[in-house]
C-alpha positions in Angstrom: 0.0 0.0 0.0 1.3 3.4 -1.0 1.2 6.6 1.1 2.5 10.1 0.3 2.9 12.8 3.0 3.3 16.5 2.2 4.3 18.4 5.3 5.5 21.7 6.6 6.2 23.4 9.9 7.0 26.7 11.5 5.4 28.9 8.8 5.1 31.8 11.4 2.5 33.5 9.2 4.9 34.0 6.3 2.0 33.9 3.9 4.0 35.1 0.9 5.8 31.8 1.0 2.6 29.9 1.9 1.1 31.0 -1.4 4.0 29.1 -3.0 3.6 26.1 -0.7 -0.1 25.7 -1.8 1.0 25.7 -5.5 3.4 22.9 -4.7 0.8 21.0 -2.8 -1.5 21.2 -5.7 1.2 20.0 -8.0 2.4 17.1 -5.8 -0.8 15.7 -4.2 -2.6 12.6 -5.6 -5.2 10.1 -4.4 -2.6 8.6 -1.9 -1.6 11.9 -0.3 -2.2 13.3 3.2 -1.1 16.9 4.1 0.2 17.7 7.6 1.4 20.7 9.6 3.9 20.5 12.5 2.7 23.7 14.2 3.5 27.4 14.5 1.5 28.1 11.3 -0.4 30.9 13.1 1.9 33.7 14.3 -0.1 36.6 15.6 2.3 39.2 14.2 0.0 38.9 11.2 -2.7 41.6 10.8 -4.9 39.0 9.1 -4.8 36.8 12.2 -5.1 39.6 14.8 -8.1 41.1 13.1 -9.9 37.8 12.6 -9.0 36.1 15.9 -7.1 33.5 14.0 -9.9 32.5 11.7 -8.0 33.6 8.6 -5.5 30.8 9.4 -8.3 28.2 9.3 -9.4 29.4 5.9 -5.9 29.2 4.6 -5.3 25.6 5.9 -8.7 24.4 4.7 -8.2 25.8 1.2 -5.1 23.7 0.8 -6.8 20.5 2.0 -4.8 19.9 5.2 -5.6 16.7 7.1 -4.2 17.7 10.5 -2.1 20.3 12.4 -0.5 20.1 15.8 -0.5 23.1 18.2 2.8 24.9 18.4 3.6 27.7 20.9 2.6 30.4 18.5 -0.9 29.0 18.3 -1.1 29.6 22.1 0.2 33.2 22.2 -3.0 35.0 21.5 -4.7 33.5 24.5 -6.7 30.3 25.2 -9.9 31.9 24.0 -8.5 32.5 20.5 -7.1 29.0 20.4 -10.4 27.5 21.4 -12.2 29.6 18.7 -9.8 28.4 16.1 -9.8 24.7 17.1 -13.5 24.4 17.6 -14.3 26.2 14.3 -11.7 24.3 12.2 -12.7 21.4 9.8 -9.0 20.4 10.2 -8.2 18.5 13.5 -6.1 20.6 15.9 -4.1 18.0 17.7 -2.3 18.0 21.0 -2.0 15.1 23.5 -0.4 17.1 26.3 -2.0 20.6 26.2 -4.8 21.4 28.7 -6.4 24.5 30.3 -4.8 25.8 33.5 -7.6 24.1 35.5 -6.7 20.7 33.8 -9.8 20.7 31.7 -9.7 20.0 28.0 -9.6 22.8 25.4 -12.7 22.9 23.2 -11.9 21.6 19.7 -8.4 20.2 20.6 -8.1 16.4 20.0 -5.3 14.3 21.6 -5.3 12.2 18.4 -7.3 11.3 15.3 -7.5 8.3 13.0 -7.5 9.1 9.3 -8.4 6.5 6.6 -6.7 6.8 3.3 -7.5 4.1 0.7 -8.2 1.5 3.5 -5.1 2.4 5.5 -5.9 3.5 9.1 -3.5 6.2 10.2 -3.2 7.2 13.9 -2.1 10.9 14.1 -1.2 12.3 17.5 0.7 15.5 18.3 2.7 17.1 21.1 3.0 20.7 22.0 6.0 22.4 23.7 6.0 23.1 27.5 6.3 26.9 27.9 7.6 26.6 31.5 7.1 29.8 33.5 4.8 31.2 30.8 2.2 28.4 31.1 0.3 30.1 33.9 0.1 33.5 32.2 -1.1 31.7 29.0 -3.8 29.9 30.9 -2.5 26.5 30.0 -1.2 23.3 31.7 1.3 20.9 30.0 1.6 17.2 30.7 4.5 15.0 30.0 4.5 14.5 26.2 6.2 11.1 26.2 3.7 9.7 28.6 0.8 11.3 26.6 2.0 9.8 23.3 2.2 6.3 24.9 -1.4 6.8 26.3 -2.7 7.6 22.9 -1.0 4.6 21.3 -2.3 2.3 24.0 -5.9 3.8 23.9 -6.0 3.2 20.1 -4.3 -0.2 20.0 -5.8 -2.4 17.3 -7.6 0.5 15.7 -4.8 1.7 13.4 -2.2 0.4 10.9 0.5 3.1 11.2 1.3 5.8 13.7 2.4 9.4 12.9 3.6 11.9 15.5 3.3 15.6 14.7 5.8 16.9 17.2 6.4 20.6 18.1 8.9 19.6 20.8 12.2 19.8 18.7 14.3 17.4 16.7 16.7 16.5 19.6 13.7 15.3 21.7 12.2 13.6 18.7 15.3 11.5 18.1 14.9 10.2 21.7 11.2 9.5 21.2 12.0 7.5 18.0 14.3 5.2 20.1 12.0 5.1 23.1 8.5 4.5 21.5 8.8 1.8 18.9 5.1 2.1 17.9 5.8 5.5 16.2 6.4 4.9 12.5 6.8 8.5 11.4 7.7 11.8 13.1 7.0 15.2 11.5 9.4 17.3 13.6 9.2 21.0 14.3 9.8 23.9 16.7 13.6 24.2 16.3 13.4 25.1 12.6 15.7 22.3 11.4 15.8 21.6 7.7 16.4 18.0 6.6 17.4 17.6 3.0 15.8 14.2 3.2 14.2 12.1 5.9 16.2 10.3 8.6 15.6 6.8 9.8 16.2 6.3 13.5 15.6 2.8 14.8 13.1 2.2 12.0 11.2 5.4 12.7 11.2 7.8 9.8 11.7 11.4 10.8 11.6 14.6 8.7 11.5 18.4 9.2 11.0 21.1 6.6 12.8 24.1 8.1 10.8 27.2 8.7 9.0 30.3 7.2 7.6 28.3 4.3 10.9 28.3 2.5 10.6 24.5 1.9 8.0 21.8 1.9 8.7 18.2 2.9 7.7 15.1 0.8 7.8 11.5 1.9 6.7 8.6 -0.3 6.1 5.4 1.7 5.2 1.7 1.1 3.3 -0.1 3.8 3.8 -3.9 3.6 2.8 -6.4 6.3 2.4 -3.6 8.9 5.9 -2.3 8.1 6.6 1.2 6.8 9.3 1.5 4.1 10.6 4.9 2.9 10.7 4.9 -0.9 11.6 8.6 -1.5 11.9 11.8 0.5 13.1 15.4 -0.1 12.5 19.0 0.9 11.6 21.2 -2.0 12.5 25.0 -2.0 9.6 27.3 -2.6 11.9 30.1 -3.9 11.0 30.0 -7.6 7.5 28.7 -7.3 4.5 30.6 -8.6 2.1 32.0 -5.9 -1.4 30.6 -5.6 -4.0 33.0 -6.7 -6.6 31.3 -4.4 -4.4 32.0 -1.3 -3.8 35.5 -2.5 -7.6 36.0 -2.7 -8.2 34.6 0.8 -5.4 36.8 2.2 -6.7 39.9 0.5 -10.3 39.4 1.8 -9.1 38.7 5.3 -6.8 41.6 5.4 -9.6 44.0 4.4 -11.8 42.4 7.1 -9.0 42.7 9.7 -8.1 46.3 8.9 -11.7 47.3 9.4 -11.8 45.6 12.7 -8.4 46.9 13.9 -8.7 50.5 12.7 -11.0 51.8 15.4 -9.2 54.5 17.4 -7.8 53.6 20.8 -6.5 57.1 21.6 -4.7 60.1 20.3 -1.4 61.6 21.5 -0.9 65.4 21.9 2.7 65.3 20.9 4.3 62.7 18.5 6.1 59.9 20.4 8.9 59.5 17.8 11.2 56.5 17.6 14.9 55.9 16.9 17.1 52.8 17.1 20.2 54.6 18.4 19.1 57.9 20.0 17.0 58.2 23.1 13.4 58.6 22.1 10.0 59.1 23.8 8.2 56.0 22.7 10.9 53.7 24.2 11.0 55.9 27.4 7.2 55.5 27.6 7.5 51.7 27.5 10.3 51.8 30.2 8.1 54.0 32.4 5.1 51.8 31.8 7.0 48.7 32.7 8.3 50.2 35.9 4.7 51.2 36.9 3.0 48.0 35.8 5.5 45.7 37.5 6.0 47.9 40.6 9.8 47.9 40.3 12.6 50.4 41.1 13.8 50.5 37.4 12.2 50.1 34.0 14.4 48.9 31.1 13.6 48.2 27.5 15.6 48.1 24.2 14.4 50.5 21.5 14.4 47.7 18.9 11.2 46.5 20.4 9.4 49.2 18.3 9.5 49.7 14.5 8.1 53.2 14.5 6.6 55.9 16.7 3.1 57.2 17.4 2.3 60.4 15.6 -1.3 61.1 16.3 -4.0 58.5 16.4 -3.4 55.0 17.8 -5.3 52.0 16.6 -5.0 48.3 17.2 -3.6 47.9 13.7 -0.9 50.5 14.3 -0.1 48.9 17.7 0.6 45.6 16.0 2.7 47.2 13.3 4.7 49.3 15.8 5.3 46.6 18.3 4.7 43.1 16.8 6.9 41.0 19.1 4.9 38.7 21.5 7.2 39.5 24.4 6.1 39.7 28.0 6.6 42.2 30.8 9.0 40.6 33.1 10.4 41.6 36.5 13.7 40.3 38.0 16.4 41.2 40.4 19.8 42.3 39.1 23.0 43.6 40.5 24.0 47.2 39.7 27.3 46.2 38.0 25.4 44.2 35.3 23.0 47.1 34.7 26.0 49.5 34.3 27.7 47.0 31.9 24.7 46.8 29.7 24.0 50.5 29.7 27.6 51.2 28.8 27.4 48.8 25.9 24.3 50.6 24.7 26.5 53.7 24.0 28.0 51.8 21.1 25.9 52.4 18.0 27.2 49.1 16.5 25.6 47.1 19.4 22.4 49.1 19.0 22.3 48.2 15.2 23.2 44.5 15.7 20.7 41.9 14.5 18.1 41.6 17.3 17.1 38.1 16.4 15.9 36.0 19.4 12.9 34.0 20.7 9.7 36.0 20.3 11.5 39.0 18.8 9.9 40.4 15.6 12.0 43.6 15.1 15.2 44.0 13.2 17.8 45.7 15.5 18.6 45.3 19.2 18.4 49.0 19.8 19.5 51.3 22.6 18.5 50.6 26.2 16.0 53.0 27.6 15.5 53.3 31.3 13.0 54.6 33.9 14.0 55.6 37.4 17.6 56.2 36.2 19.7 59.2 35.4 22.8 58.2 33.4 25.8 60.6 33.0 28.2 59.7 30.2 30.7 61.2 27.8 29.5 59.3 24.7 31.7 56.3 25.3 31.8 55.6 29.0 29.4 56.1 31.8 30.5 58.3 34.6 27.6 57.9 37.1 24.2 56.3 37.3 21.6 57.5 39.8 18.7 55.2 40.8 15.8 57.4 41.8 18.3 60.0 43.1 20.8 57.6 44.7 24.1 56.5 43.2 23.9 53.0 41.7 25.7 50.4 43.8 27.6 47.7 41.9 26.8 44.8 44.3 23.3 45.8 45.3 20.4 43.8 43.8 17.7 46.0 42.2 14.2 45.2 41.1 13.9 45.7 37.3 10.9 45.7 35.1 11.7 44.7 31.5 10.9 42.1 28.8 11.6 38.4 28.7 13.8 39.2 25.7 16.3 41.2 27.8 15.8 38.9 30.9 17.2 36.1 28.8 20.2 38.2 27.8 19.2 38.6 24.2 21.0 41.6 22.7 22.8 42.4 26.0 24.2 39.1 27.3 25.2 40.4 30.7 21.5 41.0 31.5 21.0 37.2 31.9 22.7 37.6 35.3 19.4 37.9 37.1 17.3 36.0 39.6 13.6 35.7 40.8 12.1 36.4 37.4 8.3 36.8 37.1 6.3 37.1 33.9 3.0 38.7 33.1 0.6 37.3 30.5 0.3 40.7 28.8 2.7 41.6 26.0 4.9 44.7 25.6 2.5 46.1 23.0 -0.1 46.2 25.9 2.2 48.6 27.8 1.9 51.0 24.8 -1.9 50.4 24.6 -2.4 51.2 28.4 0.1 54.0 28.9 0.0 55.8 25.6 -3.4 57.3 26.6 -2.1 58.5 30.0 -1.1 62.2 29.5 1.3 62.3 32.4 3.2 59.3 31.2 3.4 60.8 27.7 4.8 64.1 29.0 7.3 62.3 31.2 8.6 60.3 28.2 10.2 63.4 26.7 12.4 63.9 29.8 16.0 62.7 29.0 17.5 59.9 31.2 20.8 59.9 29.3 22.8 63.1 29.8 26.2 63.9 28.4 28.7 65.0 31.0 29.4 68.3 29.2 25.7 69.1 29.4 25.4 68.1 33.0 28.6 69.7 34.4 29.2 72.5 32.0 
């Protein structure tokens, strides 16, 4: 018996490439084909998804004839209510065997596994989602042990299927261990760590493949199933670079973008004075976020990198502009840090090359790292070195631990590695864009954002 699997993973709402993927799907699929997704299809940086609460993603998947998708971390990032709406409205099974609500109840529409039939072949498909650790509570979710959950689904469906496929959003390293540990898994579609396999791997008779990320490739596996054994006949990952875009997907995107823009264009507030933005120079919009973080988290210091924003606010703010200005799904985070590491990071921030470095990191949707902006600090410098830092009027002490309100990006040391030297971190479920949404309409905070926190020594001391 023949089976062909077309698969992709970690699209992250790169819909320009998805148009090409659907063209390839239509060229490659036949009567023996199933189409699978390894998760992180829906990244809510997308206007189309934000403005339709994820329903545009369902239309896009359904139009290409997908058979199943597992839930990645990005499908969770817009909240449990949005995930429930997507999963319960989708004709395509949303699968996760280890994802529950915080109260341990099931999520409406999410299935731990499904059995598909293709030309008489019974295919058990189960999927595992990544544990978000300290973020679970804020996201309103509870994660169980994925290895145990996979075994439970296999045991529960014993005798009901011919082959077993795991859609795994755990990562390839973990999947290799699963292939060795759970012999009943015949095929693993691997995701989460964005690995690109040129062709499928075979690990202890389990076939494993991953198609990279961002829709730049699609994976293909052709299989023969004989006497209950799965044999790999052919596999490859095909680049989408030179593929024609699907007009059908373009039409769906255009319709949903119009619908989303209408929903997201209602005014939130207006600002009296433009809150302009700059990657290297101190600017009011970054100061506003730092001030908002300090206030929201109740800390001594607020700290943010200007690369978190792509632009400023010049008059009217809408939800659409908010997403465009601050697309990164990063969380307000408090932690304790010694003064010496704060000083080190702030001094590095005087270097324009560090500010203009690639800001790539988990959850970051900007381009550059950007300059550090602070609340509760006065920083005296000469353009290259810091001469003094005052914390709410008192001189910064190198060995003292300070409470800092920031983002999980900086807390992890992204952009400024010395900032990872912290302790007692706590995360909020809100995102940094919510700081702009809440504090941008507060006149006193907007006025305060224009007060400089970085002062050159010549200007301070004459």
